[in-house]
The first five atom37 places (N, CA, C, CB, O) and aatype in JSON, in Angstrom:
{
  "aatype": [12, 16, 19, 15, 16, 18, 10, 16, 13, 3, 7, 2, 4, 1, 6, 0, 13, 6, 13, 18, 1, 3, 19, 13, 7, 7, 6, 13, 6, 12, 10, 15, 16, 13, 7, 6, 15, 14, 3, 6, 19, 7, 19, 14, 6, 6, 10, 11, 3, 0, 19, 12, 8, 19, 15, 10, 14, 9, 7, 2, 7, 19, 10, 12, 7, 15, 3, 2, 0, 14, 6, 0, 14, 14, 10, 0, 19, 7, 2, 2, 13, 15, 10, 15, 19, 6, 0, 6, 15, 1, 6, 8, 0, 3, 5, 10, 10, 0, 1, 10, 15, 0, 7, 7, 0, 19, 16, 12, 14, 12, 3, 19, 16, 13, 17, 7, 0, 18, 13, 7, 12, 4, 15, 3, 1, 13, 7, 9, 2, 17, 12, 19, 19, 8, 6, 10, 0, 7, 2, 16, 7, 0],
  "atom_mask": [
    [1, 1, 1, 1, 1],
    [1, 1, 1, 1, 1],
    [1, 1, 1, 1, 1],
    [1, 1, 1, 1, 1],
    [1, 1, 1, 1, 1],
    [1, 1, 1, 1, 1],
    [1, 1, 1, 1, 1],
    [1, 1, 1, 1, 1],
    [1, 1, 1, 1, 1],
    [1, 1, 1, 1, 1],
    [1, 1, 1, 0, 1],
    [1, 1, 1, 1, 1],
    [1, 1, 1, 1, 1],
    [1, 1, 1, 1, 1],
    [1, 1, 1, 1, 1],
    [1, 1, 1, 1, 1],
    [1, 1, 1, 1, 1],
    [1, 1, 1, 1, 1],
    [1, 1, 1, 1, 1],
    [1, 1, 1, 1, 1],
    [1, 1, 1, 1, 1],
    [1, 1, 1, 1, 1],
    [1, 1, 1, 1, 1],
    [1, 1, 1, 1, 1],
    [1, 1, 1, 0, 1],
    [1, 1, 1, 0, 1],
    [1, 1, 1, 1, 1],
    [1, 1, 1, 1, 1],
    [1, 1, 1, 1, 1],
    [1, 1, 1, 1, 1],
    [1, 1, 1, 1, 1],
    [1, 1, 1, 1, 1],
    [1, 1, 1, 1, 1],
    [1, 1, 1, 1, 1],
    [1, 1, 1, 0, 1],
    [1, 1, 1, 1, 1],
    [1, 1, 1, 1, 1],
    [1, 1, 1, 1, 1],
    [1, 1, 1, 1, 1],
    [1, 1, 1, 1, 1],
    [1, 1, 1, 1, 1],
    [1, 1, 1, 0, 1],
    [1, 1, 1, 1, 1],
    [1, 1, 1, 1, 1],
    [1, 1, 1, 1, 1],
    [1, 1, 1, 1, 1],
    [1, 1, 1, 1, 1],
    [1, 1, 1, 1, 1],
    [1, 1, 1, 1, 1],
    [1, 1, 1, 1, 1],
    [1, 1, 1, 1, 1],
    [1, 1, 1, 1, 1],
    [1, 1, 1, 1, 1],
    [1, 1, 1, 1, 1],
    [1, 1, 1, 1, 1],
    [1, 1, 1, 1, 1],
    [1, 1, 1, 1, 1],
    [1, 1, 1, 1, 1],
    [1, 1, 1, 0, 1],
    [1, 1, 1, 1, 1],
    [1, 1, 1, 0, 1],
    [1, 1, 1, 1, 1],
    [1, 1, 1, 1, 1],
    [1, 1, 1, 1, 1],
    [1, 1, 1, 0, 1],
    [1, 1, 1, 1, 1],
    [1, 1, 1, 1, 1],
    [1, 1, 1, 1, 1],
    [1, 1, 1, 1, 1],
    [1, 1, 1, 1, 1],
    [1, 1, 1, 1, 1],
    [1, 1, 1, 1, 1],
    [1, 1, 1, 1, 1],
    [1, 1, 1, 1, 1],
    [1, 1, 1, 1, 1],
    [1, 1, 1, 1, 1],
    [1, 1, 1, 1, 1],
    [1, 1, 1, 0, 1],
    [1, 1, 1, 1, 1],
    [1, 1, 1, 1, 1],
    [1, 1, 1, 1, 1],
    [1, 1, 1, 1, 1],
    [1, 1, 1, 1, 1],
    [1, 1, 1, 1, 1],
    [1, 1, 1, 1, 1],
    [1, 1, 1, 1, 1],
    [1, 1, 1, 1, 1],
    [1, 1, 1, 1, 1],
    [1, 1, 1, 1, 1],
    [1, 1, 1, 1, 1],
    [1, 1, 1, 1, 1],
    [1, 1, 1, 1, 1],
    [1, 1, 1, 1, 1],
    [1, 1, 1, 1, 1],
    [1, 1, 1, 1, 1],
    [1, 1, 1, 1, 1],
    [1, 1, 1, 1, 1],
    [1, 1, 1, 1, 1],
    [1, 1, 1, 1, 1],
    [1, 1, 1, 1, 1],
    [1, 1, 1, 1, 1],
    [1, 1, 1, 1, 1],
    [1, 1, 1, 0, 1],
    [1, 1, 1, 0, 1],
    [1, 1, 1, 1, 1],
    [1, 1, 1, 1, 1],
    [1, 1, 1, 1, 1],
    [1, 1, 1, 1, 1],
    [1, 1, 1, 1, 1],
    [1, 1, 1, 1, 1],
    [1, 1, 1, 1, 1],
    [1, 1, 1, 1, 1],
    [1, 1, 1, 1, 1],
    [1, 1, 1, 1, 1],
    [1, 1, 1, 1, 1],
    [1, 1, 1, 0, 1],
    [1, 1, 1, 1, 1],
    [1, 1, 1, 1, 1],
    [1, 1, 1, 1, 1],
    [1, 1, 1, 0, 1],
    [1, 1, 1, 1, 1],
    [1, 1, 1, 1, 1],
    [1, 1, 1, 1, 1],
    [1, 1, 1, 1, 1],
    [1, 1, 1, 1, 1],
    [1, 1, 1, 1, 1],
    [1, 1, 1, 0, 1],
    [1, 1, 1, 1, 1],
    [1, 1, 1, 1, 1],
    [1, 1, 1, 1, 1],
    [1, 1, 1, 1, 1],
    [1, 1, 1, 1, 1],
    [1, 1, 1, 1, 1],
    [1, 1, 1, 1, 1],
    [1, 1, 1, 1, 1],
    [1, 1, 1, 1, 1],
    [1, 1, 1, 1, 1],
    [1, 1, 1, 0, 1],
    [1, 1, 1, 1, 1],
    [1, 1, 1, 1, 1],
    [1, 1, 1, 0, 1],
    [1, 1, 1, 1, 1]
  ],
  "atom_positions": [
    [[-4.16, 14.39, -9.03], [-4.19, 13.55, -7.85], [-5.05, 12.33, -8.17], [-4.73, 14.32, -6.61], [-6.11, 12.45, -8.78]],
    [[-4.59, 11.18, -7.74], [-5.29, 9.92, -7.99], [-5.57, 9.21, -6.68], [-4.47, 9.02, -8.94], [-4.71, 9.17, -5.8]],
    [[-6.76, 8.65, -6.53], [-7.11, 7.84, -5.37], [-7.37, 6.41, -5.86], [-8.36, 8.42, -4.61], [-8.15, 6.2, -6.8]],
    [[-6.72, 5.44, -5.22], [-6.88, 4.03, -5.58], [-7.26, 3.23, -4.34], [-5.58, 3.47, -6.22], [-7.05, 3.68, -3.21]],
    [[-7.81, 2.05, -4.54], [-8.16, 1.16, -3.44], [-7.01, 0.2, -3.19], [-9.46, 0.39, -3.73], [-6.46, -0.37, -4.12]],
    [[-6.65, 0.03, -1.91], [-5.57, -0.86, -1.5], [-6.16, -1.89, -0.54], [-4.39, -0.06, -0.83], [-6.64, -1.54, 0.54]],
    [[-6.11, -3.16, -0.94], [-6.68, -4.26, -0.14], [-5.58, -4.98, 0.62], [-7.45, -5.25, -1.05], [-4.48, -5.17, 0.1]],
    [[-5.87, -5.39, 1.85], [-4.91, -6.13, 2.66], [-5.48, -7.51, 2.98], [-4.57, -5.35, 3.98], [-6.65, -7.65, 3.33]],
    [[-4.63, -8.52, 2.85], [-5.05, -9.9, 3.02], [-4.23, -10.59, 4.11], [-4.93, -10.66, 1.71], [-3.15, -10.13, 4.47]],
    [[-4.76, -11.68, 4.61], [-4.1, -12.44, 5.66], [-3.44, -13.68, 5.07], [-5.11, -12.85, 6.77], [-3.73, -14.81, 5.45]],
    [[-2.52, -13.44, 4.1], [-1.76, -14.54, 3.52], [-2.26, -15.05, 2.19], [0.0, 0.0, 0.0], [-1.61, -15.9, 1.58]],
    [[-3.4, -14.56, 1.7], [-3.92, -15.06, 0.43], [-4.05, -13.96, -0.63], [-5.27, -15.7, 0.66], [-4.92, -14.03, -1.5]],
    [[-3.19, -12.95, -0.55], [-3.23, -11.85, -1.51], [-2.98, -12.34, -2.93], [-2.2, -10.78, -1.15], [-3.69, -11.96, -3.86]],
    [[-1.97, -13.19, -3.11], [-1.65, -13.68, -4.46], [-2.86, -14.4, -5.06], [-0.42, -14.63, -4.41], [-3.2, -14.17, -6.21]],
    [[-3.5, -15.27, -4.29], [-4.67, -16.01, -4.76], [-5.81, -15.05, -5.14], [-5.16, -17.0, -3.67], [-6.45, -15.22, -6.17]],
    [[-6.04, -14.03, -4.29], [-7.11, -13.07, -4.56], [-6.82, -12.29, -5.84], [-7.27, -12.1, -3.38], [-7.72, -12.08, -6.66]],
    [[-5.56, -11.84, -6.02], [-5.25, -11.04, -7.2], [-5.2, -11.88, -8.47], [-3.94, -10.32, -7.01], [-5.44, -11.36, -9.55]],
    [[-4.88, -13.16, -8.37], [-5.01, -14.04, -9.54], [-6.49, -14.13, -9.94], [-4.43, -15.48, -9.23], [-6.82, -14.12, -11.12]],
    [[-7.36, -14.21, -8.94], [-8.8, -14.23, -9.2], [-9.24, -12.92, -9.87], [-9.58, -14.44, -7.89], [-9.95, -12.96, -10.88]],
    [[-8.83, -11.77, -9.32], [-9.21, -10.47, -9.9], [-8.68, -10.33, -11.33], [-8.7, -9.32, -9.03], [-9.36, -9.78, -12.19]],
    [[-7.46, -10.83, -11.57], [-6.89, -10.76, -12.93], [-7.72, -11.62, -13.88], [-5.41, -11.21, -12.93], [-7.94, -11.23, -15.03]],
    [[-8.18, -12.79, -13.41], [-9.04, -13.64, -14.25], [-10.37, -12.95, -14.55], [-9.29, -14.98, -13.55], [-10.89, -13.05, -15.66]],
    [[-10.91, -12.25, -13.57], [-12.19, -11.58, -13.74], [-12.07, -10.38, -14.68], [-12.73, -11.13, -12.38], [-12.86, -10.24, -15.62]],
    [[-11.08, -9.5, -14.43], [-10.98, -8.23, -15.15], [-10.04, -8.26, -16.34], [-10.55, -7.17, -14.21], [-10.09, -7.37, -17.19]],
    [[-9.17, -9.28, -16.41], [-8.17, -9.34, -17.48], [-7.0, -8.43, -17.17], [0.0, 0.0, 0.0], [-6.94, -7.79, -16.12]],
    [[-6.06, -8.4, -18.09], [-4.89, -7.54, -17.92], [-3.74, -8.26, -17.25], [0.0, 0.0, 0.0], [-3.8, -9.46, -16.99]],
    [[-2.71, -7.51, -16.97], [-1.5, -8.04, -16.34], [-1.14, -7.19, -15.14], [-0.32, -8.1, -17.34], [-1.5, -6.01, -15.07]],
    [[-0.42, -7.78, -14.2], [0.03, -7.03, -13.04], [1.05, -6.0, -13.47], [0.63, -7.98, -11.97], [1.98, -6.29, -14.23]],
    [[0.87, -4.78, -12.98], [1.85, -3.72, -13.2], [3.09, -4.0, -12.36], [1.25, -2.33, -12.85], [4.22, -3.72, -12.76]],
    [[2.85, -4.56, -11.17], [3.93, -4.9, -10.26], [3.46, -6.02, -9.34], [4.38, -3.67, -9.44], [2.29, -6.06, -8.95]],
    [[4.37, -6.92, -9.01], [4.13, -7.95, -8.01], [5.46, -8.2, -7.33], [3.55, -9.27, -8.64], [6.4, -8.7, -7.95]],
    [[5.54, -7.84, -6.04], [6.78, -8.06, -5.29], [6.45, -8.73, -3.97], [7.54, -6.72, -5.06], [5.36, -8.57, -3.43]],
    [[7.41, -9.49, -3.45], [7.22, -10.22, -2.2], [8.03, -9.57, -1.08], [7.62, -11.69, -2.37], [8.95, -8.79, -1.32]],
    [[7.67, -9.91, 0.15], [8.44, -9.42, 1.3], [9.89, -9.9, 1.22], [7.8, -9.89, 2.62], [10.79, -9.22, 1.71]],
    [[10.11, -11.06, 0.62], [11.46, -11.6, 0.47], [12.36, -10.75, -0.42], [0.0, 0.0, 0.0], [13.58, -10.89, -0.38]],
    [[11.77, -9.89, -1.23], [12.55, -9.01, -2.1], [12.98, -7.72, -1.38], [11.74, -8.66, -3.35], [13.65, -6.88, -1.97]],
    [[12.6, -7.57, -0.12], [12.99, -6.41, 0.67], [14.49, -6.46, 0.95], [12.19, -6.36, 1.99], [15.1, -7.53, 0.94]],
    [[15.09, -5.3, 1.22], [16.5, -5.3, 1.62], [16.68, -6.11, 2.91], [17.01, -3.86, 1.82], [15.77, -6.18, 3.74]],
    [[17.85, -6.72, 3.08], [18.12, -7.57, 4.23], [17.87, -6.88, 5.56], [19.53, -8.05, 4.18], [17.42, -7.5, 6.52]],
    [[18.17, -5.56, 5.62], [18.03, -4.84, 6.89], [16.58, -4.72, 7.36], [18.61, -3.47, 6.76], [16.33, -4.37, 8.52]],
    [[15.63, -5.01, 6.49], [14.22, -4.97, 6.88], [13.92, -6.14, 7.82], [13.3, -5.02, 5.64], [13.03, -6.04, 8.66]],
    [[14.64, -7.25, 7.69], [14.49, -8.38, 8.59], [13.19, -9.13, 8.46], [0.0, 0.0, 0.0], [12.46, -9.28, 9.44]],
    [[12.87, -9.59, 7.28], [11.63, -10.32, 7.03], [11.75, -11.75, 7.55], [11.29, -10.33, 5.51], [12.7, -12.45, 7.21]],
    [[10.79, -12.2, 8.38], [10.81, -13.59, 8.84], [10.71, -14.56, 7.67], [9.67, -13.83, 9.84], [10.04, -14.27, 6.67]],
    [[11.34, -15.7, 7.78], [11.39, -16.7, 6.72], [9.99, -17.07, 6.21], [12.11, -17.96, 7.22], [9.79, -17.24, 5.01]],
    [[9.02, -17.2, 7.12], [7.67, -17.63, 6.73], [6.92, -16.57, 5.91], [6.87, -17.97, 7.96], [5.87, -16.88, 5.33]],
    [[7.43, -15.34, 5.86], [6.77, -14.28, 5.08], [7.48, -13.94, 3.78], [6.65, -13.05, 5.91], [7.02, -13.07, 3.04]],
    [[8.59, -14.6, 3.48], [9.38, -14.22, 2.3], [8.59, -14.35, 1.0], [10.62, -15.08, 2.22], [8.84, -13.58, 0.07]],
    [[7.66, -15.3, 0.91], [6.86, -15.47, -0.31], [5.55, -14.69, -0.28], [6.58, -16.92, -0.54], [4.82, -14.67, -1.27]],
    [[5.25, -14.06, 0.85], [4.01, -13.27, 0.96], [4.13, -12.02, 0.1], [3.72, -12.89, 2.45], [5.22, -11.51, -0.12]],
    [[3.0, -11.54, -0.4], [2.98, -10.38, -1.29], [3.16, -9.09, -0.5], [1.65, -10.34, -2.1], [2.38, -8.79, 0.41]],
    [[4.19, -8.33, -0.85], [4.43, -7.02, -0.24], [3.64, -5.95, -0.99], [5.94, -6.68, -0.24], [3.12, -5.01, -0.39]],
    [[3.55, -6.1, -2.31], [2.77, -5.14, -3.11], [2.43, -5.76, -4.46], [3.56, -3.81, -3.31], [3.26, -6.4, -5.1]],
    [[1.18, -5.56, -4.87], [0.73, -5.96, -6.19], [-0.18, -4.85, -6.71], [-0.01, -7.35, -6.16], [-0.95, -4.26, -5.95]],
    [[-0.1, -4.57, -7.99], [-1.01, -3.6, -8.59], [-1.53, -4.15, -9.91], [-0.3, -2.23, -8.8], [-0.78, -4.68, -10.73]],
    [[-2.84, -4.01, -10.09], [-3.53, -4.51, -11.27], [-4.36, -3.38, -11.87], [-4.42, -5.75, -10.93], [-5.37, -2.98, -11.29]],
    [[-3.95, -2.86, -13.03], [-4.77, -1.83, -13.68], [-6.12, -2.42, -14.09], [-4.04, -1.25, -14.92], [-6.2, -3.5, -14.67]],
    [[-7.19, -1.67, -13.79], [-8.54, -2.05, -14.18], [-9.19, -0.8, -14.74], [-9.38, -2.65, -12.96], [-9.47, 0.14, -13.99]],
    [[-9.43, -0.77, -16.03], [-10.0, 0.42, -16.66], [-9.08, 1.61, -16.43], [0.0, 0.0, 0.0], [-7.89, 1.54, -16.71]],
    [[-9.63, 2.72, -15.91], [-8.83, 3.91, -15.62], [-8.25, 3.91, -14.22], [-9.67, 5.15, -15.82], [-7.58, 4.87, -13.83]],
    [[-8.5, 2.86, -13.45], [-8.02, 2.79, -12.07], [-7.01, 1.69, -11.87], [0.0, 0.0, 0.0], [-6.66, 0.96, -12.79]],
    [[-6.55, 1.58, -10.63], [-5.59, 0.54, -10.26], [-6.05, -0.06, -8.94], [-4.14, 1.1, -10.14], [-6.32, 0.67, -7.98]],
    [[-6.16, -1.38, -8.89], [-6.44, -2.1, -7.66], [-5.09, -2.57, -7.11], [-7.43, -3.31, -7.89], [-4.33, -3.22, -7.82]],
    [[-4.8, -2.24, -5.85], [-3.53, -2.61, -5.25], [-3.77, -3.45, -4.02], [-2.7, -1.36, -4.9], [-4.87, -3.43, -3.45]],
    [[-2.74, -4.2, -3.59], [-2.9, -5.02, -2.41], [-1.61, -5.56, -1.87], [0.0, 0.0, 0.0], [-0.55, -5.42, -2.47]],
    [[-1.73, -6.19, -0.69], [-0.59, -6.85, -0.05], [-1.11, -7.81, 1.01], [0.38, -5.82, 0.58], [-2.27, -7.75, 1.41]],
    [[-0.23, -8.69, 1.45], [-0.51, -9.48, 2.63], [-0.18, -8.62, 3.84], [0.31, -10.82, 2.64], [0.64, -7.71, 3.75]],
    [[-0.82, -8.9, 4.97], [-0.62, -8.12, 6.18], [0.8, -8.3, 6.7], [-1.64, -8.51, 7.26], [1.29, -9.42, 6.8]],
    [[1.45, -7.2, 7.04], [2.8, -7.25, 7.61], [2.72, -7.71, 9.06], [3.5, -5.86, 7.5], [1.72, -7.46, 9.73]],
    [[3.77, -8.37, 9.54], [3.72, -8.92, 10.9], [3.52, -7.86, 11.99], [4.98, -9.68, 11.18], [2.91, -8.15, 13.01]],
    [[4.03, -6.65, 11.79], [3.91, -5.61, 12.81], [2.58, -4.87, 12.75], [5.05, -4.62, 12.66], [2.3, -4.03, 13.61]],
    [[1.75, -5.17, 11.75], [0.46, -4.49, 11.58], [-0.58, -5.13, 12.5], [-0.02, -4.55, 10.1], [-0.45, -6.28, 12.9]],
    [[-1.62, -4.35, 12.84], [-2.71, -4.93, 13.65], [-3.38, -6.09, 12.91], [-3.76, -3.85, 14.0], [-3.38, -6.12, 11.68]],
    [[-3.96, -7.04, 13.65], [-4.68, -8.15, 13.0], [-5.79, -7.62, 12.1], [-5.26, -9.11, 14.06], [-6.42, -6.6, 12.4]],
    [[-6.03, -8.33, 11.0], [-7.06, -7.91, 10.05], [-8.45, -8.27, 10.54], [-6.82, -8.54, 8.69], [-8.66, -9.3, 11.19]],
    [[-9.4, -7.41, 10.21], [-10.81, -7.66, 10.46], [-11.56, -6.95, 9.34], [-11.26, -7.15, 11.9], [-11.06, -5.99, 8.76]],
    [[-12.77, -7.42, 9.05], [-13.58, -6.75, 8.05], [-13.73, -5.3, 8.49], [-14.97, -7.45, 7.86], [-14.15, -5.02, 9.61]],
    [[-13.39, -4.39, 7.6], [-13.46, -2.96, 7.9], [-12.09, -2.32, 8.0], [0.0, 0.0, 0.0], [-11.94, -1.14, 7.7]],
    [[-11.06, -3.09, 8.43], [-9.71, -2.52, 8.45], [-8.81, -3.2, 7.42], [-9.09, -2.65, 9.85], [-7.59, -3.02, 7.45]],
    [[-9.41, -3.96, 6.52], [-8.63, -4.71, 5.53], [-8.52, -3.98, 4.18], [-9.26, -6.08, 5.31], [-8.25, -4.59, 3.15]],
    [[-8.74, -2.68, 4.21], [-8.54, -1.88, 3.0], [-8.1, -0.48, 3.4], [-9.85, -1.83, 2.13], [-8.33, -0.03, 4.52]],
    [[-7.48, 0.19, 2.46], [-7.1, 1.6, 2.62], [-7.37, 2.29, 1.3], [-5.58, 1.75, 3.03], [-7.48, 1.66, 0.25]],
    [[-7.49, 3.58, 1.37], [-7.52, 4.39, 0.16], [-6.13, 4.99, 0.01], [-8.64, 5.51, 0.22], [-5.58, 5.54, 0.96]],
    [[-5.57, 4.88, -1.18], [-4.23, 5.38, -1.45], [-4.35, 6.62, -2.33], [-3.34, 4.29, -2.13], [-4.96, 6.58, -3.4]],
    [[-3.76, 7.72, -1.88], [-3.81, 8.96, -2.64], [-2.4, 9.34, -3.05], [-4.48, 10.1, -1.82], [-1.48, 9.35, -2.24]],
    [[-2.25, 9.66, -4.34], [-0.95, 10.05, -4.88], [-0.83, 11.56, -4.84], [-0.76, 9.51, -6.32], [-1.57, 12.27, -5.51]],
    [[0.12, 12.05, -4.04], [0.34, 13.48, -3.88], [1.21, 14.03, -5.01], [0.99, 13.78, -2.52], [1.97, 13.29, -5.64]],
    [[1.1, 15.32, -5.24], [1.83, 15.98, -6.33], [3.26, 16.34, -5.95], [1.1, 17.23, -6.75], [4.1, 16.55, -6.82]],
    [[3.56, 16.42, -4.63], [4.89, 16.78, -4.15], [5.04, 16.29, -2.71], [5.13, 18.32, -4.24], [4.07, 15.83, -2.11]],
    [[6.25, 16.38, -2.18], [6.46, 16.01, -0.77], [5.65, 16.93, 0.14], [7.97, 16.07, -0.4], [5.03, 16.47, 1.1]],
    [[5.65, 18.21, -0.17], [4.9, 19.16, 0.65], [3.4, 18.85, 0.61], [5.15, 20.6, 0.16], [2.72, 18.91, 1.64]],
    [[2.91, 18.52, -0.57], [1.5, 18.15, -0.72], [1.2, 16.89, 0.09], [1.14, 17.94, -2.21], [0.15, 16.79, 0.73]],
    [[2.11, 15.92, 0.06], [1.95, 14.68, 0.83], [1.87, 14.99, 2.33], [3.11, 13.71, 0.54], [1.02, 14.45, 3.03]],
    [[2.77, 15.86, 2.8], [2.75, 16.24, 4.22], [1.42, 16.89, 4.59], [3.91, 17.22, 4.53], [0.84, 16.58, 5.64]],
    [[0.92, 17.77, 3.73], [-0.35, 18.46, 3.98], [-1.51, 17.46, 4.01], [-0.6, 19.54, 2.91], [-2.36, 17.52, 4.89]],
    [[-1.53, 16.55, 3.04], [-2.61, 15.56, 2.98], [-2.63, 14.68, 4.22], [-2.47, 14.69, 1.74], [-3.69, 14.45, 4.8]],
    [[-1.45, 14.18, 4.64], [-1.4, 13.32, 5.82], [-1.85, 14.09, 7.06], [0.02, 12.76, 6.02], [-2.61, 13.56, 7.88]],
    [[-1.39, 15.33, 7.21], [-1.78, 16.14, 8.37], [-3.3, 16.38, 8.39], [-1.04, 17.48, 8.36], [-3.93, 16.26, 9.44]],
    [[-3.85, 16.71, 7.26], [-5.28, 17.01, 7.21], [-6.13, 15.75, 7.37], [-5.63, 17.7, 5.9], [-7.14, 15.77, 8.07]],
    [[-5.73, 14.66, 6.71], [-6.5, 13.42, 6.83], [-6.46, 12.85, 8.25], [-5.97, 12.39, 5.86], [-7.44, 12.27, 8.7]],
    [[-5.34, 13.02, 8.95], [-5.19, 12.44, 10.28], [-5.75, 13.33, 11.39], [-3.73, 12.14, 10.55], [-5.77, 12.92, 12.55]],
    [[-6.19, 14.55, 11.07], [-6.74, 15.45, 12.09], [-7.95, 14.77, 12.76], [-7.16, 16.82, 11.46], [-8.92, 14.43, 12.09]],
    [[-7.87, 14.59, 14.05], [-8.93, 13.89, 14.78], [-8.83, 12.39, 14.68], [0.0, 0.0, 0.0], [-9.64, 11.67, 15.27]],
    [[-7.84, 11.9, 13.94], [-7.6, 10.46, 13.79], [-6.21, 10.15, 14.33], [0.0, 0.0, 0.0], [-5.85, 10.61, 15.41]],
    [[-5.44, 9.36, 13.59], [-4.11, 8.97, 14.06], [-3.18, 8.7, 12.89], [-4.19, 7.74, 14.96], [-3.57, 8.07, 11.91]],
    [[-1.96, 9.19, 12.99], [-0.91, 8.83, 12.03], [-0.39, 7.45, 12.44], [0.26, 9.9, 11.99], [0.05, 7.27, 13.57]],
    [[-0.44, 6.49, 11.53], [0.04, 5.15, 11.83], [1.44, 4.9, 11.27], [-0.93, 4.12, 11.27], [2.12, 3.97, 11.71]],
    [[1.86, 5.72, 10.31], [3.22, 5.69, 9.78], [3.54, 7.09, 9.28], [3.37, 4.61, 8.63], [2.97, 7.53, 8.28]],
    [[4.45, 7.81, 9.95], [4.77, 9.17, 9.51], [5.36, 9.18, 8.1], [5.75, 9.83, 10.49], [5.93, 8.18, 7.65]],
    [[5.22, 10.29, 7.42], [5.79, 10.43, 6.07], [7.3, 10.26, 6.15], [5.42, 11.82, 5.45], [7.96, 10.84, 7.01]],
    [[7.84, 9.46, 5.24], [9.28, 9.22, 5.18], [9.62, 8.63, 3.82], [9.75, 8.28, 6.34], [8.76, 8.11, 3.12]],
    [[10.89, 8.72, 3.46], [11.38, 8.11, 2.23], [11.52, 6.61, 2.49], [12.74, 8.74, 1.76], [12.08, 6.2, 3.5]],
    [[11.0, 5.8, 1.57], [11.02, 4.35, 1.71], [12.12, 3.72, 0.87], [9.67, 3.75, 1.33], [12.69, 4.37, -0.01]],
    [[12.41, 2.46, 1.15], [13.42, 1.75, 0.37], [12.98, 1.51, -1.07], [13.75, 0.42, 1.02], [13.81, 1.24, -1.93]],
    [[11.67, 1.61, -1.35], [11.2, 1.4, -2.73], [11.15, 2.71, -3.52], [9.81, 0.76, -2.72], [10.67, 2.73, -4.66]],
    [[11.63, 3.8, -2.95], [11.78, 5.03, -3.7], [10.57, 5.94, -3.73], [0.0, 0.0, 0.0], [10.33, 6.62, -4.73]],
    [[9.8, 5.95, -2.66], [8.65, 6.84, -2.57], [8.68, 7.55, -1.22], [7.32, 6.04, -2.76], [9.29, 7.08, -0.27]],
    [[8.02, 8.68, -1.17], [7.77, 9.4, 0.07], [6.39, 8.94, 0.5], [7.86, 10.99, -0.1], [5.42, 9.18, -0.21]],
    [[6.28, 8.27, 1.66], [5.09, 7.49, 1.98], [4.73, 7.62, 3.46], [5.29, 6.02, 1.62], [5.61, 7.68, 4.32]],
    [[3.42, 7.65, 3.74], [2.94, 7.62, 5.11], [1.52, 7.08, 5.16], [0.0, 0.0, 0.0], [0.85, 6.97, 4.13]],
    [[1.07, 6.75, 6.37], [-0.28, 6.19, 6.53], [-0.95, 6.81, 7.75], [-0.22, 4.65, 6.67], [-0.3, 7.23, 8.71]],
    [[-2.28, 6.84, 7.69], [-3.06, 7.34, 8.82], [-4.45, 6.73, 8.8], [-3.15, 8.88, 8.79], [-4.87, 6.09, 7.84]],
    [[-5.14, 6.93, 9.9], [-6.54, 6.57, 10.02], [-7.28, 7.88, 10.3], [-6.78, 5.48, 11.17], [-6.91, 8.61, 11.22]],
    [[-8.3, 8.17, 9.52], [-9.0, 9.45, 9.73], [-9.98, 9.34, 10.9], [-9.74, 9.88, 8.46], [-10.14, 8.27, 11.48]],
    [[-10.63, 10.43, 11.23], [-11.52, 10.46, 12.39], [-12.76, 9.59, 12.21], [-11.94, 11.88, 12.68], [-13.51, 9.38, 13.16]],
    [[-12.98, 9.1, 11.0], [-14.1, 8.22, 10.72], [-13.69, 6.74, 10.7], [-14.75, 8.6, 9.4], [-14.52, 5.87, 10.44]],
    [[-12.4, 6.47, 10.96], [-11.89, 5.1, 10.99], [-11.46, 4.58, 9.63], [0.0, 0.0, 0.0], [-11.2, 3.38, 9.5]],
    [[-11.37, 5.43, 8.62], [-10.93, 5.01, 7.28], [-9.41, 5.11, 7.21], [-11.6, 5.88, 6.16], [-8.83, 6.12, 7.61]],
    [[-8.78, 4.05, 6.71], [-7.32, 4.01, 6.57], [-6.91, 4.65, 5.25], [-6.8, 2.56, 6.65], [-7.51, 4.41, 4.21]],
    [[-5.86, 5.49, 5.32], [-5.33, 6.18, 4.16], [-3.85, 5.92, 4.01], [-5.6, 7.68, 4.26], [-3.12, 5.81, 4.99]],
    [[-3.4, 5.83, 2.76], [-1.98, 5.79, 2.4], [-1.73, 7.02, 1.54], [-1.58, 4.45, 1.64], [-2.48, 7.29, 0.61]],
    [[-0.67, 7.76, 1.86], [-0.31, 8.94, 1.08], [1.05, 8.66, 0.47], [-0.31, 10.26, 1.96], [1.99, 8.29, 1.18]],
    [[1.17, 8.83, -0.84], [2.42, 8.51, -1.52], [2.77, 9.6, -2.53], [2.32, 7.15, -2.23], [1.91, 10.14, -3.22]],
    [[4.05, 9.9, -2.58], [4.6, 10.75, -3.63], [5.78, 10.0, -4.22], [5.02, 12.19, -3.09], [6.77, 9.74, -3.53]],
    [[5.67, 9.64, -5.49], [6.75, 8.92, -6.16], [7.91, 9.87, -6.36], [6.29, 8.33, -7.51], [7.74, 10.96, -6.92]],
    [[9.1, 9.48, -5.92], [10.29, 10.32, -6.06], [10.84, 10.25, -7.47], [11.36, 9.9, -5.04], [10.69, 9.23, -8.15]],
    [[11.48, 11.3, -7.91], [12.06, 11.36, -9.27], [13.0, 10.19, -9.49], [12.81, 12.7, -9.48], [13.81, 9.86, -8.62]],
    [[12.88, 9.57, -10.65], [13.75, 8.44, -11.0], [13.29, 7.11, -10.47], [0.0, 0.0, 0.0], [13.94, 6.1, -10.73]],
    [[12.17, 7.07, -9.72], [11.67, 5.82, -9.18], [11.01, 5.02, -10.29], [10.69, 6.08, -8.01], [10.14, 5.51, -11.0]],
    [[11.44, 3.77, -10.41], [10.83, 2.89, -11.4], [10.06, 1.76, -10.75], [11.89, 2.32, -12.32], [9.66, 0.81, -11.42]],
    [[9.83, 1.86, -9.42], [9.07, 0.84, -8.71], [9.97, -0.06, -7.92], [0.0, 0.0, 0.0], [11.19, -0.07, -8.09]],
    [[9.34, -0.84, -7.05], [10.09, -1.75, -6.17], [10.47, -3.01, -6.9], [9.27, -2.09, -4.92], [11.1, -3.89, -6.32]]
  ]
}
């Protein structure tokens, strides 16, 4: 099981991750925009170039991020990051989300995503945001 930090930005994710890449070196493992989403997702024109997901390996870890999605709550210091945990199976993902959200709130139920992962989000009883992901077999990324 791996836990990574996921940062959320208000439109300047690309600029921030270019800065982090300059600081730490290396190359992006992935960089995708909201405009690369399937048409049925219905991304507004002004968000097509915004970062949907970026990952930058740093040492033995990975720093991940995105720009805030339009349907998400407004960003504020304290809610602009999540911890992302990679589950070993779908069942493990379900268990993790249920246990992490006990006394908190599920903000996105576990479901299969268009990028090929079983994914959900919650806020724990301490106000910490969590992402739970299980990569599905054959997934090569978004």
